[in-house]
Every structure is written in structure tokens, then in C-alpha cells.
N, CA, C and O atoms as a GROMACS GRO file, in nm:
protein
  552
    1MET      N    1  -0.645  -0.924   0.407
    1MET     CA    2  -0.560  -0.854   0.501
    1MET      C    3  -0.499  -0.732   0.432
    1MET      O    4  -0.451  -0.741   0.319
    2ARG      N    5  -0.502  -0.619   0.503
    2ARG     CA    6  -0.445  -0.493   0.452
    2ARG      C    7  -0.310  -0.471   0.519
    2ARG      O    8  -0.300  -0.472   0.642
    3VAL      N    9  -0.205  -0.452   0.437
    3VAL     CA   10  -0.068  -0.438   0.488
    3VAL      C   11  -0.007  -0.309   0.435
    3VAL      O   12  -0.017  -0.277   0.316
    4VAL      N   13   0.058  -0.234   0.525
    4VAL     CA   14   0.134  -0.116   0.488
    4VAL      C   15   0.282  -0.155   0.486
    4VAL      O   16   0.332  -0.213   0.583
    5PHE      N   17   0.350  -0.124   0.377
    5PHE     CA   18   0.495  -0.142   0.366
    5PHE      C   19   0.558  -0.004   0.373
    5PHE      O   20   0.514   0.088   0.303
    6TYR      N   21   0.660   0.012   0.455
    6TYR     CA   22   0.721   0.143   0.470
    6TYR      C   23   0.872   0.131   0.474
    6TYR      O   24   0.927   0.044   0.542
    7GLY      N   25   0.939   0.218   0.400
    7GLY     CA   26   1.085   0.219   0.395
    7GLY      C   27   1.135   0.146   0.272
    7GLY      O   28   1.058   0.114   0.182
    8GLY      N   29   1.264   0.121   0.270
    8GLY     CA   30   1.324   0.042   0.164
    8GLY      C   31   1.355   0.115   0.035
    8GLY      O   32   1.366   0.054  -0.071
    9ARG      N   33   1.370   0.248   0.044
    9ARG     CA   34   1.396   0.324  -0.078
    9ARG      C   35   1.519   0.273  -0.152
    9ARG      O   36   1.517   0.268  -0.275
   10HIS      N   37   1.624   0.236  -0.082
   10HIS     CA   38   1.746   0.188  -0.147
   10HIS      C   39   1.762   0.037  -0.131
   10HIS      O   40   1.870  -0.017  -0.157
   11PHE      N   41   1.658  -0.028  -0.090
   11PHE     CA   42   1.661  -0.172  -0.067
   11PHE      C   43   1.618  -0.243  -0.194
   11PHE      O   44   1.511  -0.215  -0.247
   12ASN      N   45   1.700  -0.334  -0.245
   12ASN     CA   46   1.667  -0.400  -0.371
   12ASN      C   47   1.695  -0.550  -0.368
   12ASN      O   48   1.729  -0.609  -0.470
   13ASP      N   49   1.682  -0.611  -0.250
   13ASP     CA   50   1.701  -0.755  -0.238
   13ASP      C   51   1.574  -0.824  -0.288
   13ASP      O   52   1.481  -0.848  -0.211
   14VAL      N   53   1.570  -0.854  -0.416
   14VAL     CA   54   1.450  -0.910  -0.478
   14VAL      C   55   1.410  -1.041  -0.412
   14VAL      O   56   1.291  -1.063  -0.386
   15HIS      N   57   1.506  -1.128  -0.384
   15HIS     CA   58   1.475  -1.256  -0.320
   15HIS      C   59   1.412  -1.234  -0.182
   15HIS      O   60   1.311  -1.297  -0.149
   16GLY      N   61   1.469  -1.145  -0.102
   16GLY     CA   62   1.415  -1.116   0.030
   16GLY      C   63   1.275  -1.060   0.024
   16GLY      O   64   1.189  -1.096   0.105
   17LEU      N   65   1.252  -0.970  -0.072
   17LEU     CA   66   1.118  -0.913  -0.086
   17LEU      C   67   1.016  -1.017  -0.131
   17LEU      O   68   0.903  -1.017  -0.083
   18TYR      N   69   1.055  -1.106  -0.223
   18TYR     CA   70   0.964  -1.213  -0.264
   18TYR      C   71   0.925  -1.299  -0.144
   18TYR      O   72   0.808  -1.334  -0.128
   19GLU      N   73   1.021  -1.332  -0.060
   19GLU     CA   74   0.991  -1.412   0.060
   19GLU      C   75   0.889  -1.343   0.148
   19GLU      O   76   0.791  -1.405   0.190
   20VAL      N   77   0.911  -1.215   0.176
   20VAL     CA   78   0.819  -1.138   0.260
   20VAL      C   79   0.682  -1.132   0.194
   20VAL      O   80   0.580  -1.158   0.258
   21PHE      N   81   0.680  -1.098   0.066
   21PHE     CA   82   0.554  -1.084  -0.006
   21PHE      C   83   0.474  -1.214  -0.002
   21PHE      O   84   0.355  -1.213   0.031
   22TYR      N   85   0.537  -1.325  -0.035
   22TYR     CA   86   0.462  -1.451  -0.041
   22TYR      C   87   0.424  -1.504   0.096
   22TYR      O   88   0.324  -1.576   0.106
   23LYS      N   89   0.499  -1.474   0.201
   23LYS     CA   90   0.456  -1.512   0.336
   23LYS      C   91   0.328  -1.438   0.372
   23LYS      O   92   0.238  -1.495   0.435
   24LEU      N   93   0.319  -1.313   0.332
   24LEU     CA   94   0.198  -1.236   0.361
   24LEU      C   95   0.084  -1.271   0.265
   24LEU      O   96  -0.031  -1.278   0.307
   25PHE      N   97   0.115  -1.292   0.140
   25PHE     CA   98   0.013  -1.319   0.038
   25PHE      C   99  -0.047  -1.458   0.056
   25PHE      O  100  -0.169  -1.472   0.068
   26ARG      N  101   0.037  -1.559   0.058
   26ARG     CA  102  -0.013  -1.696   0.069
   26ARG      C  103  -0.039  -1.738   0.214
   26ARG      O  104  -0.137  -1.807   0.243
   27GLY      N  105   0.048  -1.695   0.304
   27GLY     CA  106   0.037  -1.739   0.443
   27GLY      C  107  -0.064  -1.662   0.524
   27GLY      O  108  -0.127  -1.718   0.614
   28ARG      N  109  -0.081  -1.533   0.495
   28ARG     CA  110  -0.168  -1.448   0.576
   28ARG      C  111  -0.288  -1.394   0.500
   28ARG      O  112  -0.372  -1.325   0.558
   29GLY      N  113  -0.297  -1.422   0.371
   29GLY     CA  114  -0.412  -1.376   0.292
   29GLY      C  115  -0.412  -1.227   0.264
   29GLY      O  116  -0.518  -1.164   0.260
   30MET      N  117  -0.295  -1.170   0.244
   30MET     CA  118  -0.288  -1.028   0.211
   30MET      C  119  -0.365  -1.001   0.082
   30MET      O  120  -0.343  -1.068  -0.019
   31ALA      N  121  -0.456  -0.904   0.086
   31ALA     CA  122  -0.535  -0.869  -0.031
   31ALA      C  123  -0.512  -0.725  -0.073
   31ALA      O  124  -0.534  -0.690  -0.189
   32GLU      N  125  -0.468  -0.639   0.021
   32GLU     CA  126  -0.444  -0.498  -0.008
   32GLU      C  127  -0.305  -0.460   0.040
   32GLU      O  128  -0.260  -0.503   0.146
   33MET      N  129  -0.238  -0.379  -0.040
   33MET     CA  130  -0.105  -0.328  -0.006
   33MET      C  131  -0.106  -0.177  -0.015
   33MET      O  132  -0.157  -0.120  -0.112
   34TYR      N  133  -0.051  -0.113   0.084
   34TYR     CA  134  -0.031   0.031   0.082
   34TYR      C  135   0.119   0.056   0.082
   34TYR      O  136   0.191   0.003   0.166
   35LEU      N  137   0.165   0.136  -0.014
   35LEU     CA  138   0.307   0.159  -0.034
   35LEU      C  139   0.335   0.306  -0.056
   35LEU      O  140   0.245   0.384  -0.088
   36THR      N  141   0.461   0.345  -0.038
   36THR     CA  142   0.503   0.479  -0.076
   36THR      C  143   0.534   0.480  -0.226
   36THR      O  144   0.536   0.375  -0.290
   37ASP      N  145   0.557   0.598  -0.279
   37ASP     CA  146   0.589   0.609  -0.422
   37ASP      C  147   0.740   0.616  -0.445
   37ASP      O  148   0.785   0.668  -0.547
   38GLU      N  149   0.818   0.564  -0.350
   38GLU     CA  150   0.963   0.566  -0.361
   38GLU      C  151   1.012   0.454  -0.454
   38GLU      O  152   0.941   0.356  -0.476
   39PRO      N  153   1.132   0.470  -0.509
   39PRO     CA  154   1.192   0.358  -0.584
   39PRO      C  155   1.241   0.251  -0.487
   39PRO      O  156   1.224   0.265  -0.366
   40GLY      N  157   1.299   0.147  -0.537
   40GLY     CA  158   1.353   0.041  -0.452
   40GLY      C  159   1.246  -0.060  -0.415
   40GLY      O  160   1.172  -0.106  -0.501
   41ALA      N  161   1.239  -0.094  -0.287
   41ALA     CA  162   1.146  -0.197  -0.240
   41ALA      C  163   1.000  -0.164  -0.272
   41ALA      O  164   0.928  -0.253  -0.318
   42PRO      N  165   0.952  -0.039  -0.250
   42PRO     CA  166   0.812  -0.013  -0.282
   42PRO      C  167   0.778  -0.040  -0.428
   42PRO      O  168   0.671  -0.092  -0.459
   43GLU      N  169   0.868  -0.004  -0.517
   43GLU     CA  170   0.846  -0.026  -0.660
   43GLU      C  171   0.837  -0.176  -0.691
   43GLU      O  172   0.749  -0.220  -0.765
   44LEU      N  173   0.929  -0.255  -0.634
   44LEU     CA  174   0.927  -0.400  -0.655
   44LEU      C  175   0.802  -0.462  -0.594
   44LEU      O  176   0.738  -0.547  -0.658
   45LEU      N  177   0.766  -0.422  -0.474
   45LEU     CA  178   0.648  -0.477  -0.409
   45LEU      C  179   0.520  -0.443  -0.486
   45LEU      O  180   0.429  -0.526  -0.494
   46ALA      N  181   0.512  -0.322  -0.540
   46ALA     CA  182   0.395  -0.285  -0.620
   46ALA      C  183   0.383  -0.377  -0.742
   46ALA      O  184   0.274  -0.420  -0.778
   47ARG      N  185   0.495  -0.406  -0.803
   47ARG     CA  186   0.494  -0.496  -0.919
   47ARG      C  187   0.448  -0.636  -0.878
   47ARG      O  188   0.367  -0.698  -0.947
   48PHE      N  189   0.500  -0.687  -0.765
   48PHE     CA  190   0.458  -0.819  -0.717
   48PHE      C  191   0.307  -0.821  -0.694
   48PHE      O  192   0.238  -0.914  -0.735
   49GLY      N  193   0.256  -0.717  -0.628
   49GLY     CA  194   0.113  -0.710  -0.597
   49GLY      C  195   0.027  -0.703  -0.721
   49GLY      O  196  -0.076  -0.769  -0.729
   50GLN      N  197   0.069  -0.624  -0.818
   50GLN     CA  198  -0.008  -0.613  -0.943
   50GLN      C  199  -0.009  -0.744  -1.019
   50GLN      O  200  -0.110  -0.779  -1.080
   51GLU      N  201   0.102  -0.817  -1.016
   51GLU     CA  202   0.107  -0.947  -1.084
   51GLU      C  203   0.012  -1.048  -1.021
   51GLU      O  204  -0.034  -1.140  -1.088
   52GLN      N  205  -0.019  -1.030  -0.892
   52GLN     CA  206  -0.110  -1.122  -0.822
   52GLN      C  207  -0.252  -1.063  -0.812
   52GLN      O  208  -0.335  -1.117  -0.739
   53ASP      N  209  -0.278  -0.955  -0.883
   53ASP     CA  210  -0.410  -0.889  -0.884
   53ASP      C  211  -0.455  -0.843  -0.746
   53ASP      O  212  -0.573  -0.850  -0.714
   54LEU      N  213  -0.360  -0.797  -0.664
   54LEU     CA  214  -0.395  -0.740  -0.535
   54LEU      C  215  -0.436  -0.594  -0.553
   54LEU      O  216  -0.406  -0.533  -0.655
   55ASP      N  217  -0.504  -0.542  -0.455
   55ASP     CA  218  -0.538  -0.400  -0.453
   55ASP      C  219  -0.414  -0.326  -0.403
   55ASP      O  220  -0.386  -0.325  -0.283
   56VAL      N  221  -0.340  -0.264  -0.494
   56VAL     CA  222  -0.215  -0.194  -0.462
   56VAL      C  223  -0.243  -0.045  -0.462
   56VAL      O  224  -0.285   0.013  -0.562
   57ARG      N  225  -0.220   0.017  -0.347
   57ARG     CA  226  -0.243   0.161  -0.335
   57ARG      C  227  -0.112   0.231  -0.303
   57ARG      O  228  -0.048   0.202  -0.202
   58VAL      N  229  -0.074   0.321  -0.389
   58VAL     CA  230   0.050   0.396  -0.372
   58VAL      C  231   0.014   0.532  -0.313
   58VAL      O  232  -0.071   0.604  -0.366
   59VAL      N  233   0.080   0.567  -0.204
   59VAL     CA  234   0.053   0.692  -0.133
   59VAL      C  235   0.174   0.784  -0.148
   59VAL      O  236   0.277   0.762  -0.085
   60PRO      N  237   0.160   0.889  -0.231
   60PRO     CA  238   0.271   0.982  -0.246
   60PRO      C  239   0.276   1.080  -0.128
   60PRO      O  240   0.175   1.102  -0.061
   61ALA      N  241   0.392   1.136  -0.104
   61ALA     CA  242   0.406   1.241  -0.003
   61ALA      C  243   0.376   1.375  -0.070
   61ALA      O  244   0.429   1.403  -0.177
   62PRO      N  245   0.290   1.458  -0.009
   62PRO     CA  246   0.254   1.588  -0.070
   62PRO      C  247   0.361   1.694  -0.046
   62PRO      O  248   0.342   1.787   0.032
   63TRP      N  249   0.474   1.678  -0.116
   63TRP     CA  250   0.589   1.766  -0.094
   63TRP      C  251   0.558   1.913  -0.123
   63TRP      O  252   0.601   2.001  -0.049
   64LEU      N  253   0.485   1.940  -0.230
   64LEU     CA  254   0.457   2.080  -0.266
   64LEU      C  255   0.368   2.148  -0.163
   64LEU      O  256   0.379   2.270  -0.143
   65LEU      N  257   0.281   2.074  -0.099
   65LEU     CA  258   0.192   2.132   0.001
   65LEU      C  259   0.259   2.151   0.136
   65LEU      O  260   0.239   2.253   0.203
   66PHE      N  261   0.338   2.052   0.178
   66PHE     CA  262   0.388   2.051   0.315
   66PHE      C  263   0.539   2.060   0.330
   66PHE      O  264   0.589   2.064   0.442
   67GLY      N  265   0.614   2.062   0.220
   67GLY     CA  266   0.760   2.067   0.232
   67GLY      C  267   0.811   1.944   0.305
   67GLY      O  268   0.765   1.833   0.278
   68ASN      N  269   0.904   1.963   0.397
   68ASN     CA  270   0.963   1.849   0.468
   68ASN      C  271   0.867   1.781   0.564
   68ASN      O  272   0.896   1.671   0.612
   69ARG      N  273   0.754   1.843   0.593
   69ARG     CA  274   0.654   1.777   0.678
   69ARG      C  275   0.567   1.680   0.598
   69ARG      O  276   0.479   1.616   0.655
   70ALA      N  277   0.592   1.669   0.468
   70ALA     CA  278   0.512   1.583   0.382
   70ALA      C  279   0.522   1.436   0.420
   70ALA      O  280   0.424   1.362   0.409
   71GLU      N  281   0.639   1.394   0.463
   71GLU     CA  282   0.656   1.253   0.499
   71GLU      C  283   0.571   1.218   0.620
   71GLU      O  284   0.514   1.109   0.626
   72GLY      N  285   0.562   1.308   0.715
   72GLY     CA  286   0.474   1.287   0.830
   72GLY      C  287   0.328   1.277   0.788
   72GLY      O  288   0.252   1.195   0.841
   73SER      N  289   0.291   1.359   0.693
   73SER     CA  290   0.154   1.353   0.639
   73SER      C  291   0.128   1.218   0.574
   73SER      O  292   0.021   1.160   0.592
   74ARG      N  293   0.225   1.169   0.497
   74ARG     CA  294   0.210   1.039   0.431
   74ARG      C  295   0.196   0.927   0.535
   74ARG      O  296   0.113   0.838   0.519
   75ARG      N  297   0.277   0.932   0.640
   75ARG     CA  298   0.267   0.829   0.744
   75ARG      C  299   0.128   0.828   0.806
   75ARG      O  300   0.072   0.721   0.831
   76ARG      N  301   0.071   0.946   0.829
   76ARG     CA  302  -0.065   0.951   0.885
   76ARG      C  303  -0.165   0.888   0.789
   76ARG      O  304  -0.251   0.810   0.832
   77VAL      N  305  -0.155   0.920   0.661
   77VAL     CA  306  -0.248   0.861   0.561
   77VAL      C  307  -0.234   0.710   0.560
   77VAL      O  308  -0.334   0.638   0.554
   78LEU      N  309  -0.111   0.660   0.564
   78LEU     CA  310  -0.090   0.515   0.564
   78LEU      C  311  -0.156   0.449   0.685
   78LEU      O  312  -0.218   0.344   0.672
   79LEU      N  313  -0.142   0.510   0.802
   79LEU     CA  314  -0.202   0.452   0.922
   79LEU      C  315  -0.353   0.469   0.926
   79LEU      O  316  -0.424   0.388   0.985
   80GLU      N  317  -0.404   0.576   0.862
   80GLU     CA  318  -0.548   0.596   0.855
   80GLU      C  319  -0.616   0.497   0.759
   80GLU      O  320  -0.738   0.487   0.757
   81SER      N  321  -0.536   0.425   0.681
   81SER     CA  322  -0.593   0.324   0.591
   81SER      C  323  -0.637   0.199   0.669
   81SER      O  324  -0.686   0.103   0.609
   82ALA      N  325  -0.620   0.201   0.800
   82ALA     CA  326  -0.659   0.091   0.889
   82ALA      C  327  -0.592  -0.042   0.853
   82ALA      O  328  -0.660  -0.142   0.829
   83PRO      N  329  -0.458  -0.042   0.849
   83PRO     CA  330  -0.388  -0.167   0.817
   83PRO      C  331  -0.401  -0.268   0.930
   83PRO      O  332  -0.422  -0.233   1.046
   84GLU      N  333  -0.386  -0.393   0.892
   84GLU     CA  334  -0.384  -0.500   0.991
   84GLU      C  335  -0.240  -0.535   1.029
   84GLU      O  336  -0.217  -0.608   1.126
   85MET      N  337  -0.144  -0.482   0.953
   85MET     CA  338  -0.002  -0.505   0.982
   85MET      C  339   0.080  -0.398   0.911
   85MET      O  340   0.043  -0.349   0.804
   86VAL      N  341   0.194  -0.363   0.972
   86VAL     CA  342   0.290  -0.272   0.910
   86VAL      C  343   0.421  -0.348   0.895
   86VAL      O  344   0.470  -0.409   0.990
   87VAL      N  345   0.478  -0.344   0.775
   87VAL     CA  346   0.607  -0.406   0.748
   87VAL      C  347   0.708  -0.294   0.731
   87VAL      O  348   0.693  -0.209   0.643
   88LEU      N  349   0.812  -0.294   0.815
   88LEU     CA  350   0.916  -0.192   0.809
   88LEU      C  351   1.037  -0.248   0.736
   88LEU      O  352   1.088  -0.355   0.769
   89LEU      N  353   1.082  -0.174   0.637
   89LEU     CA  354   1.200  -0.211   0.559
   89LEU      C  355   1.314  -0.116   0.595
   89LEU      O  356   1.289  -0.013   0.657
   90PRO      N  357   1.438  -0.149   0.557
   90PRO     CA  358   1.551  -0.064   0.592
   90PRO      C  359   1.531   0.081   0.549
   90PRO      O  360   1.473   0.108   0.444
   91GLY      N  361   1.580   0.171   0.631
   91GLY     CA  362   1.567   0.313   0.601
   91GLY      C  363   1.626   0.396   0.712
   91GLY      O  364   1.700   0.346   0.796
   92GLY      N  365   1.592   0.522   0.713
   92GLY     CA  366   1.647   0.615   0.810
   92GLY      C  367   1.552   0.646   0.923
   92GLY      O  368   1.476   0.561   0.969
   93ARG      N  369   1.557   0.772   0.968
   93ARG     CA  370   1.477   0.814   1.083
   93ARG      C  371   1.328   0.809   1.057
   93ARG      O  372   1.250   0.787   1.151
   94SER      N  373   1.285   0.828   0.934
   94SER     CA  374   1.141   0.824   0.906
   94SER      C  375   1.086   0.684   0.932
   94SER      O  376   0.972   0.669   0.975
   95VAL      N  377   1.166   0.581   0.904
   95VAL     CA  378   1.122   0.443   0.931
   95VAL      C  379   1.118   0.419   1.082
   95VAL      O  380   1.028   0.352   1.131
   96ASP      N  381   1.214   0.475   1.155
   96ASP     CA  382   1.211   0.465   1.301
   96ASP      C  383   1.084   0.530   1.356
   96ASP      O  384   1.021   0.476   1.447
   97HIS      N  385   1.049   0.645   1.301
   97HIS     CA  386   0.929   0.714   1.347
   97HIS      C  387   0.803   0.633   1.314
   97HIS      O  388   0.710   0.625   1.394
   98MET      N  389   0.801   0.572   1.196
   98MET     CA  390   0.686   0.488   1.159
   98MET      C  391   0.674   0.370   1.255
   98MET      O  392   0.563   0.330   1.290
   99ALA      N  393   0.787   0.315   1.298
   99ALA     CA  394   0.784   0.205   1.395
   99ALA      C  395   0.719   0.251   1.524
   99ALA      O  396   0.637   0.180   1.582
  100ASP      N  397   0.756   0.370   1.570
  100ASP     CA  398   0.702   0.423   1.695
  100ASP      C  399   0.552   0.448   1.686
  100ASP      O  400   0.477   0.408   1.776
  101ILE      N  401   0.507   0.513   1.580
  101ILE     CA  402   0.364   0.546   1.573
  101ILE      C  403   0.280   0.422   1.542
  101ILE      O  404   0.163   0.417   1.581
  102SER      N  405   0.335   0.324   1.473
  102SER     CA  406   0.262   0.199   1.449
  102SER      C  407   0.243   0.124   1.580
  102SER      O  408   0.135   0.071   1.608
  103ALA      N  409   0.350   0.118   1.660
  103ALA     CA  410   0.341   0.050   1.790
  103ALA      C  411   0.243   0.124   1.882
  103ALA      O  412   0.165   0.060   1.953
  104ALA      N  413   0.248   0.257   1.880
  104ALA     CA  414   0.156   0.336   1.963
  104ALA      C  415   0.010   0.313   1.922
  104ALA      O  416  -0.080   0.322   2.005
  105ALA      N  417  -0.012   0.285   1.793
  105ALA     CA  418  -0.148   0.258   1.744
  105ALA      C  419  -0.191   0.114   1.771
  105ALA      O  420  -0.304   0.076   1.742
  106GLY      N  421  -0.099   0.034   1.826
  106GLY     CA  422  -0.133  -0.105   1.859
  106GLY      C  423  -0.132  -0.199   1.740
  106GLY      O  424  -0.193  -0.306   1.744
  107LEU      N  425  -0.063  -0.160   1.634
  107LEU     CA  426  -0.058  -0.243   1.513
  107LEU      C  427   0.056  -0.344   1.521
  107LEU      O  428   0.163  -0.312   1.572
  108PRO      N  429   0.034  -0.465   1.472
  108PRO     CA  430   0.146  -0.560   1.462
  108PRO      C  431   0.248  -0.507   1.361
  108PRO      O  432   0.211  -0.458   1.254
  109VAL      N  433   0.375  -0.516   1.396
  109VAL     CA  434   0.482  -0.465   1.311
  109VAL      C  435   0.577  -0.579   1.281
  109VAL      O  436   0.624  -0.649   1.371
  110TRP      N  437   0.604  -0.598   1.151
  110TRP     CA  438   0.706  -0.694   1.109
  110TRP      C  439   0.828  -0.610   1.075
  110TRP      O  440   0.831  -0.545   0.972
  111ASP      N  441   0.926  -0.612   1.161
  111ASP     CA  442   1.042  -0.525   1.150
  111ASP      C  443   1.154  -0.593   1.073
  111ASP      O  444   1.218  -0.686   1.124
  112LEU      N  445   1.178  -0.547   0.952
  112LEU     CA  446   1.284  -0.603   0.866
  112LEU      C  447   1.395  -0.501   0.844
  112LEU      O  448   1.469  -0.510   0.745
  113ARG      N  449   1.409  -0.406   0.934
  113ARG     CA  450   1.509  -0.300   0.916
  113ARG      C  451   1.651  -0.350   0.922
  113ARG      O  452   1.742  -0.279   0.878
  114GLU      N  453   1.674  -0.467   0.976
  114GLU     CA  454   1.810  -0.519   0.986
  114GLU      C  455   1.858  -0.586   0.858
  114GLU      O  456   1.975  -0.626   0.850
  115LEU      N  457   1.772  -0.599   0.758
  115LEU     CA  458   1.815  -0.658   0.632
  115LEU      C  459   1.919  -0.568   0.567
  115LEU      O  460   1.917  -0.446   0.587
  116GLU      N  461   2.008  -0.627   0.491
  116GLU     CA  462   2.115  -0.550   0.425
  116GLU      C  463   2.056  -0.455   0.321
  116GLU      O  464   1.961  -0.488   0.251
  117TYR      N  465   2.114  -0.338   0.313
  117TYR     CA  466   2.077  -0.244   0.208
  117TYR      C  467   2.200  -0.165   0.168
  117TYR      O  468   2.304  -0.174   0.233
  118ILE      N  469   2.188  -0.087   0.062
  118ILE     CA  470   2.302  -0.011   0.012
  118ILE      C  471   2.339   0.094   0.115
  118ILE      O  472   2.254   0.171   0.159
  119ILE      N  473   2.464   0.097   0.154
  119ILE     CA  474   2.508   0.199   0.249
  119ILE      C  475   2.629   0.272   0.195
  119ILE      O  476   2.708   0.218   0.117
  120ALA      N  477   2.643   0.394   0.239
  120ALA     CA  478   2.760   0.472   0.203
  120ALA      C  479   2.872   0.437   0.301
  120ALA      O  480   2.848   0.364   0.398
  121GLY      N  481   2.992   0.488   0.278
  121GLY     CA  482   3.106   0.454   0.361
  121GLY      C  483   3.090   0.490   0.508
  121GLY      O  484   3.149   0.425   0.594
  122ASP      N  485   3.010   0.593   0.537
  122ASP     CA  486   2.995   0.632   0.677
  122ASP      C  487   2.880   0.559   0.746
  122ASP      O  488   2.844   0.593   0.859
  123GLY      N  489   2.822   0.460   0.681
  123GLY     CA  490   2.716   0.381   0.742
  123GLY      C  491   2.578   0.441   0.730
  123GLY      O  492   2.482   0.385   0.783
  124ARG      N  493   2.565   0.552   0.660
  124ARG     CA  494   2.434   0.613   0.640
  124ARG      C  495   2.375   0.563   0.510
  124ARG      O  496   2.447   0.525   0.418
  125GLN      N  497   2.244   0.563   0.503
  125GLN     CA  498   2.177   0.521   0.380
  125GLN      C  499   2.202   0.625   0.272
  125GLN      O  500   2.200   0.745   0.299
  126ILE      N  501   2.226   0.579   0.152
  126ILE     CA  502   2.248   0.672   0.040
  126ILE      C  503   2.125   0.760   0.025
  126ILE      O  504   2.012   0.711   0.021
  127GLY      N  505   2.147   0.889   0.015
  127GLY     CA  506   2.037   0.982   0.000
  127GLY      C  507   1.979   1.030   0.131
  127GLY      O  508   1.898   1.123   0.130
  128GLU      N  509   2.018   0.972   0.242
  128GLU     CA  510   1.965   1.012   0.372
  128GLU      C  511   2.021   1.149   0.410
  128GLU      O  512   2.141   1.174   0.395
  129ARG      N  513   1.935   1.235   0.458
  129ARG     CA  514   1.977   1.367   0.503
  129ARG      C  515   1.941   1.384   0.649
  129ARG      O  516   1.842   1.328   0.696
  130ASP      N  517   2.020   1.459   0.720
  130ASP     CA  518   1.987   1.493   0.857
  130ASP      C  519   1.898   1.616   0.855
  130ASP      O  520   1.946   1.729   0.857
  131VAL      N  521   1.767   1.593   0.850
  131VAL     CA  522   1.670   1.703   0.843
  131VAL      C  523   1.578   1.689   0.963
  131VAL      O  524   1.524   1.581   0.989
  132ASP      N  525   1.561   1.797   1.034
  132ASP     CA  526   1.466   1.797   1.144
  132ASP      C  527   1.326   1.775   1.088
  132ASP      O  528   1.290   1.833   0.985
  133GLN      N  529   1.246   1.691   1.154
  133GLN     CA  530   1.113   1.657   1.103
  133GLN      C  531   1.023   1.779   1.089
  133GLN      O  532   0.930   1.777   1.007
  134ASP      N  533   1.048   1.886   1.166
  134ASP     CA  534   0.964   2.005   1.160
  134ASP      C  535   1.021   2.114   1.070
  134ASP      O  536   0.961   2.222   1.057
  135GLU      N  537   1.134   2.089   1.008
  135GLU     CA  538   1.196   2.189   0.923
  135GLU      C  539   1.112   2.211   0.798
  135GLU      O  540   1.065   2.116   0.736
  136LEU      N  541   1.093   2.337   0.762
  136LEU     CA  542   1.017   2.370   0.641
  136LEU      C  543   1.111   2.381   0.523
  136LEU      O  544   1.222   2.433   0.534
  137LEU      N  545   1.065   2.331   0.409
  137LEU     CA  546   1.147   2.336   0.288
  137LEU      C  547   1.158   2.477   0.233
  137LEU      O  548   1.264   2.516   0.184
  138PHE      N  549   1.049   2.552   0.240
  138PHE     CA  550   1.051   2.688   0.186
  138PHE      C  551   0.971   2.781   0.272
  138PHE      O  552   0.962   2.900   0.242
   0.00000   0.00000   0.00000
């Protein structure tokens, strides 16, 4: 089974991630993982996958080529990998957008966005910026 994990840059609940990972690995036969190159949950999940000898593929966002549109490009690459499931972790608007396009593609989505993550005093995710998806960096 090929699974895309998306979001979770500031999510570091190791116990929660182990539960998700092993439900997919042992329960669903996950053999391939597609992840972003962000710190937090993707970094931990990559380590879990490598320890179990899974095919772990990290998909970076091409920031130098596309500026702020790079995240959209990465989402397309992740969905073009033909996943059998998308797992959404806590995050901002980009995770919401991934939820929408995954559902539109007819993919099963395991939505874990309600899990606790590090938040700033105003309820926004640390590091989250209000950037229009079409805004160019330069």
C-alpha cells in the first residue's frame, strides 16, 4: 500500500505518530510512504519507515523554481504518485487544500488534523503565514 502523509510540520507527538504508522504498516500493509521534507512529523515518519525497510520517498517543494507556488507543485507530485490513501496531519491552509484535492481525486483520507500540535497564543500554527496561494515570492 502506498500512503501519502501531509502536514505536521510542528507536530511532534511521537506516540500518536507511532500509532498511526503501525496501524498502516501492520494493519494495512503499507509498503511505500511519500512525505514532505519538513521537520516534525514527516521527519519522524521517515525514520519509522526507514527502520522498517519501507520505500520512503521524500518530496521537496521546488521553492527556487516556483516561489510560493512550490507547495502546490509538491501537492500535485504527491497525488501523481498514485497513493492508495492520504493521511492529513495538523497544519494550516495547505493541509486544508490537500484535503480538498485528495477528496476530489476520490482518495481515502485519514484526517488527523484535530490532533494537538504546538500553537501560538493566537491559535495559529507556529510559522504559519497568511500568504495567498498565488502570490509570487520574487
